[in-house]
C-alpha positions as CSV (number, residue, x, y, z in Angstrom):
1,X,61.7,42.1,50.7
2,X,58.2,43.4,51.3
3,X,56.3,43.1,48.0
4,X,52.7,44.3,47.4
5,X,50.3,42.0,45.5
6,X,50.6,43.9,42.2
7,X,54.4,43.8,42.1
8,X,55.1,40.0,41.8
9,X,55.5,40.1,38.0
10,X,57.9,43.1,38.1
11,X,59.9,41.5,40.8
12,X,60.3,38.3,38.8
13,X,61.3,40.3,35.8
14,X,64.0,42.1,37.7
15,X,65.4,38.8,39.1
16,X,65.4,37.1,35.7
17,X,67.1,40.2,34.1
18,X,69.8,40.2,36.8
19,X,70.4,36.5,36.3
20,X,70.5,37.0,32.6
21,X,73.1,39.8,32.9
22,X,75.3,37.6,35.0
23,X,75.3,34.9,32.3
24,X,76.0,37.2,29.4
25,X,79.4,38.4,28.2
26,X,80.3,42.0,28.9
27,X,80.0,43.0,25.2
28,X,76.4,41.8,24.9
29,X,74.8,43.5,27.9
30,X,71.2,44.6,27.5
31,X,69.2,47.2,29.5
32,X,66.3,46.3,31.6
33,X,64.0,48.1,29.2
34,X,65.2,45.9,26.3
35,X,64.8,42.8,28.3
36,X,61.3,43.9,29.3
37,X,60.4,44.5,25.7
38,X,61.7,41.0,24.7
39,X,59.6,39.3,27.4
40,X,56.5,41.4,26.5
41,X,56.8,40.6,22.8
42,X,57.0,36.9,23.6
43,X,53.9,37.1,25.9
44,X,52.0,39.2,23.4
45,X,52.8,36.7,20.7
46,X,51.5,33.9,22.8
47,X,48.3,35.8,23.6
48,X,47.7,36.7,19.9
49,X,48.3,33.1,18.8
50,X,45.9,31.7,21.4
51,X,43.2,34.2,20.7
52,X,43.4,33.6,16.9
53,X,43.1,29.9,17.5
54,X,40.1,30.3,19.9
55,X,38.3,32.7,17.5
56,X,38.9,30.2,14.6
57,X,37.5,27.4,16.7
58,X,34.4,29.3,17.5
59,X,33.8,30.3,13.8
60,X,34.3,26.7,12.7
61,X,32.3,24.9,15.3
62,X,29.4,27.3,15.1
63,X,29.6,27.9,11.4
64,X,29.8,31.6,11.9
65,X,30.7,34.2,9.2
66,X,34.2,35.6,9.5
67,X,32.7,39.1,9.7
68,X,31.8,38.4,13.3
69,X,35.2,39.6,14.4
70,X,34.2,43.1,13.2
71,X,30.8,43.1,15.0
72,X,30.7,45.8,17.7
73,X,29.3,43.4,20.3
74,X,31.9,40.8,19.7
75,X,34.7,43.3,20.0
76,X,33.3,44.7,23.3
77,X,33.1,41.1,24.7
78,X,36.7,40.4,23.5
79,X,37.9,43.6,25.0
80,X,36.4,42.6,28.3
81,X,37.9,39.1,28.3
82,X,41.3,39.9,26.9
83,X,42.0,43.7,26.6
84,X,45.6,43.1,25.3
85,X,44.4,41.4,22.1
86,X,43.5,43.4,19.0
87,X,41.3,41.3,16.6
88,X,42.5,40.6,13.1
89,X,40.3,41.8,10.2
90,X,37.8,39.3,8.7
91,X,39.7,39.2,5.4
92,X,42.7,37.8,7.2
93,X,40.6,35.0,8.6
94,X,39.0,34.2,5.3
95,X,42.1,34.5,3.1
96,X,44.9,33.3,5.4
97,X,43.9,31.7,8.7
98,X,41.1,29.3,7.5
99,X,43.0,28.3,4.3
100,X,46.0,27.5,6.5
101,X,43.9,25.1,8.6
102,X,42.5,23.5,5.4
103,X,46.1,22.8,4.2
104,X,46.9,21.2,7.6
105,X,43.8,18.9,7.3
106,X,44.5,18.0,3.7
107,X,48.2,17.1,4.4
108,X,47.2,15.0,7.5
109,X,44.5,13.2,5.5
110,X,46.8,12.4,2.5
111,X,49.5,11.2,4.9
112,X,47.1,8.9,6.8
113,X,45.7,7.5,3.5
114,X,49.1,6.6,2.3
115,X,49.4,3.8,4.8
116,X,45.8,2.5,4.3
117,X,45.4,-0.7,2.4
118,X,41.8,0.0,1.5
119,X,39.0,2.4,2.4
120,X,35.3,3.0,2.0
121,X,33.8,6.3,0.9
122,X,30.5,8.1,1.7
123,X,29.0,10.6,-0.7
124,X,26.5,13.1,0.7
125,X,24.6,16.0,-0.8
126,X,22.9,19.1,0.6
127,X,20.7,21.5,-1.3
128,X,19.0,24.5,0.1
129,X,17.0,27.4,-1.4
130,X,19.0,29.7,0.9
131,X,22.3,29.0,-1.0
132,X,22.7,31.8,-3.5
133,X,20.1,32.5,-6.1
134,X,20.0,29.1,-7.6
135,X,17.5,26.8,-6.0
136,X,19.3,23.8,-7.3
137,X,22.7,24.7,-5.8
138,X,24.2,22.8,-2.9
139,X,27.2,21.2,-1.4
140,X,28.7,17.8,-2.2
141,X,30.6,15.9,0.6
142,X,33.1,13.1,0.2
143,X,34.1,11.3,3.4
144,X,36.7,8.5,3.6
145,X,36.8,5.7,6.2
146,X,39.8,3.5,6.7
147,X,41.6,1.3,9.3
148,X,45.2,2.3,10.2
149,X,48.1,0.0,10.9
150,X,47.1,-0.2,14.6
151,X,43.5,-1.3,13.7
152,X,41.8,1.9,14.6
153,X,39.0,3.2,12.4
154,X,39.6,6.7,11.1
155,X,37.3,9.0,9.1
156,X,38.0,12.3,7.3
157,X,36.0,14.6,5.1
158,X,38.1,14.8,2.0
159,X,36.1,17.6,0.3
160,X,33.0,19.8,0.6
161,X,32.4,21.2,-2.8
162,X,29.8,23.8,-4.0
163,X,27.6,22.4,-6.7
164,X,25.7,24.7,-9.2
165,X,23.3,21.8,-10.0
166,X,22.6,19.1,-7.5
167,X,20.8,16.9,-10.1
168,X,24.0,16.5,-12.2
169,X,25.1,13.1,-11.0
170,X,27.8,12.9,-13.6
171,X,29.5,16.1,-12.3
172,X,29.5,14.7,-8.8
173,X,31.1,11.4,-10.0
174,X,33.7,13.4,-11.9
175,X,34.5,15.4,-8.8
176,X,34.7,12.1,-6.8
177,X,37.2,10.7,-9.3
178,X,39.4,13.8,-9.0
179,X,39.3,13.7,-5.2
180,X,40.2,10.0,-5.3
181,X,43.2,10.7,-7.6
182,X,44.5,13.6,-5.6
183,X,44.3,11.7,-2.3
184,X,45.9,8.6,-3.6
185,X,42.7,6.4,-3.2
186,X,42.6,5.1,-6.7
187,X,42.4,1.3,-6.5
188,X,41.8,1.4,-2.7
189,X,38.1,2.1,-2.5
190,X,36.2,-0.9,-1.3
191,X,32.7,0.4,-1.1
192,X,30.9,3.6,-1.8
193,X,27.9,4.5,0.4
194,X,26.0,7.0,-1.8
195,X,23.1,8.9,-0.5
196,X,22.6,11.7,-3.0
197,X,19.0,12.7,-2.4
198,X,19.1,16.3,-1.1
199,X,19.5,16.6,2.6
200,X,16.5,19.0,3.0
201,X,14.2,16.4,1.6
202,X,15.4,13.6,4.0
203,X,15.3,15.5,7.3
204,X,14.9,13.6,10.5
205,X,11.6,11.7,10.8
206,X,9.4,12.8,13.7
207,X,6.4,10.9,15.2
208,X,3.2,12.2,13.5
209,X,1.7,15.0,15.5
210,X,4.4,14.7,18.2
211,X,5.8,18.2,18.0
212,X,7.8,19.2,21.1
213,X,8.9,22.5,22.5
214,X,12.4,23.4,21.3
215,X,12.5,21.4,18.1
216,X,10.7,24.0,16.0
217,X,7.3,22.3,16.0
218,X,5.0,23.2,13.2
219,X,7.2,26.1,12.2
220,X,9.6,23.6,10.6
221,X,7.0,22.0,8.4
222,X,7.4,22.8,4.7
223,X,3.7,23.1,4.0
224,X,0.5,21.2,3.8
225,X,0.4,17.4,3.7
226,X,-0.6,17.5,0.0
227,X,2.5,19.7,-0.8
228,X,4.7,17.5,1.3
229,X,3.5,14.3,-0.5
230,X,3.9,15.9,-3.9
231,X,7.4,16.9,-3.0
232,X,8.3,13.4,-1.7
233,X,6.9,11.9,-4.9
234,X,9.1,14.2,-7.1
235,X,12.1,13.5,-4.9
236,X,11.5,9.7,-5.2
237,X,11.5,10.0,-9.0
238,X,14.7,12.1,-9.0
239,X,16.3,9.7,-6.5
240,X,15.5,6.7,-8.7
241,X,17.0,8.4,-11.7
242,X,20.2,9.2,-9.7
243,X,20.4,5.6,-8.4
244,X,20.3,4.3,-11.9
245,X,23.1,6.6,-12.9
246,X,25.1,5.7,-9.8
247,X,24.6,2.0,-10.3
248,X,25.9,2.3,-13.9
249,X,29.0,4.2,-12.8
250,X,29.8,2.6,-9.5
251,X,28.5,-0.9,-10.1
252,X,28.6,-3.4,-7.3
253,X,30.8,-1.1,-5.1
254,X,27.8,1.2,-4.3
255,X,25.5,0.5,-1.3
256,X,22.8,2.5,0.5
257,X,23.2,3.9,4.0
258,X,21.7,1.4,6.4
259,X,20.8,4.0,9.0
260,X,18.8,6.0,6.3
261,X,17.0,2.8,5.1
262,X,16.0,2.0,8.7
263,X,14.6,5.4,9.3
264,X,12.6,5.2,6.1
265,X,11.1,1.8,7.2
266,X,9.9,3.3,10.5
267,X,8.5,6.4,8.7
268,X,6.6,4.3,6.2
269,X,5.3,1.9,8.8
270,X,4.1,4.5,11.3
271,X,2.5,6.6,8.5
272,X,0.5,3.5,7.4
273,X,-1.8,4.2,10.3
274,X,-2.8,7.9,10.2
275,X,-5.1,7.6,13.1
276,X,-2.2,7.1,15.5
277,X,-1.4,10.8,15.1
278,X,-4.4,11.7,17.3
279,X,-3.1,10.2,20.6
280,X,0.4,11.2,19.7
281,X,-0.6,14.8,19.2
282,X,-2.5,14.8,22.5
283,X,0.5,13.2,24.3
284,X,2.8,15.9,22.9
285,X,0.5,18.7,24.1
286,X,0.4,17.1,27.6
287,X,4.2,16.9,27.6
288,X,4.6,20.5,26.5
289,X,2.2,21.7,29.1
290,X,3.8,20.0,32.1
291,X,7.3,21.0,31.0
292,X,6.1,24.6,30.8
293,X,4.1,24.8,34.0
294,X,5.3,22.1,36.5
295,X,8.4,22.7,38.6
296,X,11.3,20.5,37.4
297,X,11.9,19.0,40.8
298,X,8.4,17.4,40.6
299,X,9.3,15.7,37.4
300,X,12.5,14.1,38.5
301,X,10.8,10.7,39.0
302,X,9.4,10.8,35.4
303,X,12.1,12.4,33.2
304,X,15.2,12.4,35.4
305,X,17.1,15.2,37.0
306,X,18.0,17.0,33.8
307,X,14.4,17.7,32.6
308,X,14.7,21.4,32.4
309,X,17.8,21.3,30.1
310,X,18.1,18.0,28.4
311,X,14.6,17.3,27.1
312,X,14.0,20.6,25.4
313,X,17.1,20.7,23.3
314,X,16.4,20.3,19.6
315,X,19.2,17.7,19.2
316,X,17.4,15.5,21.6
317,X,13.8,15.8,20.4
318,X,14.0,16.1,16.6
319,X,14.2,12.4,15.9
320,X,11.5,9.8,16.3
321,X,13.5,7.5,18.6
322,X,14.2,10.4,21.0
323,X,10.5,11.3,21.1
324,X,9.7,7.6,21.7
325,X,11.8,7.6,24.8
326,X,9.9,10.6,26.1
327,X,6.6,8.9,25.2
328,X,7.6,5.8,27.1
329,X,8.4,7.7,30.2
330,X,5.1,9.5,30.0
331,X,3.1,6.2,29.5
332,X,4.8,4.6,32.4
333,X,4.0,7.5,34.7
334,X,0.7,8.6,33.3
335,X,-1.2,8.3,36.6
336,X,1.3,10.6,38.3
337,X,1.2,13.1,35.5
338,X,-2.6,13.3,35.4
339,X,-2.6,14.0,39.2
340,X,-0.4,17.1,38.7
341,X,-2.2,18.4,35.6
342,X,-5.1,20.8,36.2
343,X,-6.5,20.6,32.7
344,X,-9.0,17.8,31.9
345,X,-8.8,18.4,28.1
346,X,-5.2,17.2,28.2
347,X,-5.9,14.0,30.0
348,X,-5.7,10.9,27.7
349,X,-8.6,8.4,27.6
350,X,-8.1,4.7,28.2
351,X,-8.2,3.9,24.5
352,X,-5.6,6.5,23.7
353,X,-3.4,5.2,26.5
354,X,-3.7,1.7,25.1
355,X,-2.7,2.9,21.7
356,X,0.4,4.7,22.9
357,X,1.4,1.8,25.1
358,X,1.2,-0.6,22.1
359,X,3.1,1.8,19.9
360,X,5.9,2.1,22.4
361,X,6.2,-1.7,22.7
362,X,5.9,-2.2,19.0
363,X,8.7,0.3,18.1
364,X,11.1,-0.6,20.9
365,X,13.3,-2.9,18.8
366,X,13.4,-0.3,16.0
367,X,14.4,2.3,18.6
368,X,17.2,0.0,19.8
369,X,18.5,-0.5,16.2
370,X,18.3,3.2,15.5
371,X,20.2,4.0,18.6
372,X,23.0,1.6,17.5
373,X,23.5,3.3,14.2
374,X,23.2,6.9,15.1
375,X,25.7,9.3,16.6
376,X,29.3,10.3,16.0
377,X,30.8,6.8,16.6
378,X,31.6,4.7,13.5
379,X,29.4,1.6,13.4
380,X,30.2,-1.0,10.7
381,X,27.6,-2.8,8.6
382,X,28.2,-6.0,10.6
383,X,25.2,-4.9,12.7
384,X,22.8,-4.5,9.8
385,X,22.0,-8.2,9.1
386,X,21.3,-9.2,12.7
387,X,19.1,-6.0,13.1
388,X,17.0,-7.0,10.1
389,X,16.6,-10.6,11.5
390,X,15.7,-9.3,14.9
391,X,13.1,-6.9,13.6
392,X,11.6,-9.5,11.4
393,X,11.2,-11.9,14.3
394,X,9.7,-9.2,16.5
395,X,7.1,-8.2,13.9
396,X,6.1,-11.9,13.5
397,X,5.6,-12.5,17.2
398,X,4.2,-9.2,18.4
399,X,0.5,-9.1,19.4
400,X,-1.4,-5.9,18.9
401,X,-5.0,-4.8,19.2
402,X,-4.8,-1.1,18.2
403,X,-1.7,-1.0,16.0
404,X,-2.2,-3.8,13.5
405,X,-2.0,-1.4,10.6
406,X,1.5,-0.2,11.7
407,X,2.7,-3.8,12.1
408,X,1.7,-4.5,8.5
409,X,3.2,-1.3,7.3
410,X,6.5,-2.0,9.1
411,X,6.6,-5.5,7.7
412,X,6.1,-4.4,4.1
413,X,8.6,-1.6,4.4
414,X,11.2,-4.0,6.0
415,X,10.7,-6.5,3.1
416,X,10.9,-3.8,0.5
417,X,13.9,-1.9,1.7
418,X,16.0,-4.3,3.9
419,X,15.3,-7.9,2.9
420,X,18.1,-7.8,0.3
421,X,20.7,-7.5,3.1
422,X,20.0,-11.1,4.2
423,X,21.4,-12.5,1.0
424,X,24.0,-9.9,0.2
425,X,27.5,-11.4,0.3
426,X,29.0,-8.2,1.7
427,X,26.6,-8.2,4.7
428,X,27.0,-11.9,5.2
429,X,30.8,-11.5,5.2
430,X,30.8,-8.5,7.6
431,X,28.4,-10.2,10.1
432,X,30.3,-13.5,10.1
433,X,33.6,-11.8,10.6
434,X,32.2,-10.0,13.6
435,X,33.3,-12.1,16.6
436,X,30.1,-11.5,18.5
437,X,28.0,-13.0,15.7
438,X,30.0,-15.4,13.5
439,X,27.4,-17.8,12.1
440,X,25.1,-18.0,15.2
441,X,22.4,-16.2,13.2
442,X,22.5,-18.5,10.1
443,X,19.7,-20.9,9.3
444,X,21.9,-22.5,6.6
445,X,25.5,-22.3,7.8
446,X,27.0,-24.4,5.0
447,X,25.6,-22.1,2.3
448,X,26.8,-19.0,4.2
449,X,30.2,-20.5,4.6
450,X,30.5,-20.8,0.8
451,X,29.4,-17.2,0.4
452,X,32.1,-16.1,2.8
453,X,34.8,-18.2,1.2
454,X,34.0,-16.8,-2.2
455,X,34.2,-13.2,-0.8
456,X,37.5,-13.9,0.9
457,X,39.0,-15.4,-2.2
458,X,37.8,-12.3,-4.2
459,X,39.3,-9.7,-1.8
460,X,42.5,-11.3,-0.6
461,X,46.0,-11.4,-2.1
462,X,47.9,-14.7,-1.8
463,X,50.5,-14.9,1.0
464,X,54.0,-15.4,-0.4
465,X,55.8,-18.2,1.6
466,X,59.3,-17.6,2.6
467,X,61.9,-19.4,0.5
468,X,64.2,-21.8,2.4
469,X,67.9,-22.0,1.4
470,X,69.7,-24.7,3.4
471,X,73.1,-23.3,2.6
472,X,72.1,-20.0,3.9
473,X,71.2,-21.3,7.4
474,X,73.7,-20.2,10.1
475,X,75.9,-22.8,11.6
476,X,74.6,-24.2,14.9
477,X,76.1,-22.4,17.9
478,X,77.4,-24.0,21.0
479,X,74.1,-23.2,22.7
480,X,72.2,-25.1,20.0
481,X,74.5,-28.1,20.4
482,X,74.0,-27.9,24.1
483,X,70.2,-28.3,23.7
484,X,70.3,-30.6,20.6
485,X,68.4,-33.2,22.5
486,X,65.3,-31.0,22.3
487,X,63.3,-31.7,19.2
488,X,63.0,-28.7,16.9
489,X,59.5,-27.3,16.2
490,X,58.1,-28.2,12.8
491,X,58.0,-25.2,10.4
492,X,54.5,-23.7,10.5
493,X,52.7,-24.2,7.2
494,X,50.4,-21.5,5.8
495,X,46.8,-22.3,6.3
496,X,44.2,-22.3,3.5
497,X,41.2,-20.1,3.7
498,X,39.0,-23.1,4.5
499,X,41.3,-24.0,7.4
500,X,41.3,-20.4,8.7
501,X,37.5,-20.2,8.5
502,X,37.1,-23.6,10.2
503,X,39.4,-22.6,13.1
504,X,37.8,-19.2,13.4
505,X,34.2,-20.6,13.6
506,X,35.2,-23.3,16.0
507,X,36.1,-20.6,18.6
508,X,33.3,-19.4,20.8
509,X,31.8,-16.0,20.0
510,X,33.1,-13.1,22.0
511,X,31.9,-9.5,22.8
512,X,35.4,-8.2,22.1
513,X,35.5,-5.1,19.9
514,X,35.8,-6.5,16.3
515,X,38.9,-4.3,15.4
516,X,40.7,-5.2,18.5
517,X,39.9,-8.9,18.0
518,X,41.3,-8.9,14.4
519,X,44.3,-6.9,15.6
520,X,45.0,-9.7,18.0
521,X,44.2,-12.5,15.5
522,X,45.7,-11.1,12.3
523,X,48.7,-13.5,12.7
524,X,46.5,-16.5,13.3
525,X,44.1,-15.6,10.4
526,X,46.1,-13.6,7.9
527,X,43.6,-14.1,5.0
528,X,40.4,-13.5,7.0
529,X,42.0,-10.4,8.6
530,X,42.6,-8.9,5.1
531,X,38.9,-9.0,4.4
532,X,38.0,-7.8,7.9
533,X,40.1,-4.8,7.3
534,X,38.0,-4.0,4.3
535,X,34.4,-4.7,5.4
536,X,34.7,-3.0,8.8
537,X,35.5,0.3,7.0
538,X,31.9,0.4,5.5
539,X,29.7,2.5,7.9
540,X,26.2,1.7,8.8
541,X,25.9,5.2,10.3
542,X,25.5,8.6,8.7
543,X,28.6,10.7,8.4
544,X,29.7,13.8,10.3
545,X,29.2,16.0,7.2
546,X,25.7,14.6,6.7
547,X,24.9,15.6,10.3
548,X,26.3,19.1,9.7
549,X,24.2,19.3,6.5
550,X,21.1,18.4,8.6
551,X,22.1,21.0,11.2
552,X,22.4,23.8,8.6
553,X,19.1,22.8,6.9
554,X,17.2,23.0,10.2
555,X,18.7,26.3,11.5
556,X,19.0,28.2,8.2
557,X,15.9,29.9,6.9
558,X,15.4,31.9,3.6
559,X,15.3,35.2,5.5
560,X,18.7,34.4,7.0
561,X,20.4,34.1,3.6
562,X,22.3,37.3,4.1
563,X,23.9,35.8,7.2
564,X,25.1,32.7,5.2
565,X,29.0,32.6,5.4
566,X,30.5,33.1,1.9
567,X,33.0,30.3,2.7
568,X,30.4,27.9,4.1
569,X,32.1,25.0,2.3
570,X,35.4,25.7,4.0
571,X,33.7,25.9,7.4
572,X,31.8,22.7,6.9
573,X,35.0,21.0,5.8
574,X,36.9,22.2,8.9
575,X,34.0,21.4,11.3
576,X,33.8,17.8,10.0
577,X,37.6,17.5,10.5
578,X,37.7,19.3,13.8
579,X,39.3,16.4,15.6
580,X,42.2,16.4,13.1
581,X,43.1,20.0,14.0
582,X,42.3,20.0,17.7
583,X,42.0,16.4,19.0
């Protein structure tokens, strides 16, 4: 049959209808028009379902208001891409579609938590003047971290709740208790990582004066240095009061976020030497100028092939460690950059180059530590103690001529904020149970063994030995009689905690992933593995909801208040749990 290009679908429809008729009984014949309608209804239903899901994904991932489906430009674009689909009204998305996704996530989270032996929880807070008319309003996030039966770490945002008053710690703790009860976590929570200073006052630290194109630059500054210092002082007082209240309510189960403490140490250390901002500011102006004026292909040998796209994204340049990477590349290629720059006022002097070179070398280990505990991947606190020891050793050995003030500032900040980790039983236990470290870091292994043994006894349940009943043993079979000359294996006796620890430490350290190691060794070390399944749930990183809070704080300005989605808490909740819905 000669068929023109546009007739394939109709031809297939005719053939399928003919086959369908031959298979039907004579009393249930249908016309080709009926059959065509059935097929079209099924196809239209599939199109509608796919479009609804795609629009919901876009709204959730970009934190867009549901009203976007009624914007004229959006409807024109949708008509161009899929003319057969008629968009649903925004109230359907707000009242039915998004709540249905919320129910799916809640059901999946509760079901997963049923099988978890223990979990750790992260509490986060965001406050913004753009939220409603109350400057103290904000959102409170509760994130759960647990290890499933297959020894894979799982995280889920359990709730994102609007708060009328961010300073009311008792209200947040009451909400946390209700969430724990409703999700079946009561008695399972091992540690609570609480960071309840408002997110807008703990934004990402940037190198002083190093404002880059694409990350907002000076526009994102809240005001003068005096105003900023006053705000930080007020925030410190409020944070201390909150910490006292949290410590009273949560007791020893509460710990601080290691990633946040590390960033604060770097901030305090670098700010201890205000004069470093002069060469940093000049280096930033040089970078901005060459990116704006020099062809990208000329900068490949300095910044790589993705200069024109990668280095100007806010997500890559709004943190100090990302800026330090750019600074290192510039310092290493300074002669080349000066040759292609036609402005003498942007060329750095020898003293400024020396200062930046020393700063890059001084902060390199802090950069490595920050890279380890940032990002979407769950990183346990087993890295915290070795990081502190490594940073201490680096600061004791580094030799500087221009940055001695920063060295002193970093050392003081490290002692003030992170020195307690070195003697904390939780961190000692987590690091020792990490197979890549064990006790290789310890200067007093006997004492640290005792610390670990006490923690294991505190957090393990005794193993119940199987009772032996001689009369219940099956009679020996002919096969057993045939091989009766072979000696039977002695019954394996349960090992004590001391025996397990001795055997574990006797093995050589390995770079194997800790969770996979304990999955493989859980039979050999049943008591130690119980504790490993608890301590490795405690994150050293910030949570996904905290990253979303930071994103909203940076992109939302007071004049954009009218664009704020009314159901922002729902969108944040679904965005943080995006992988549960669409993995």
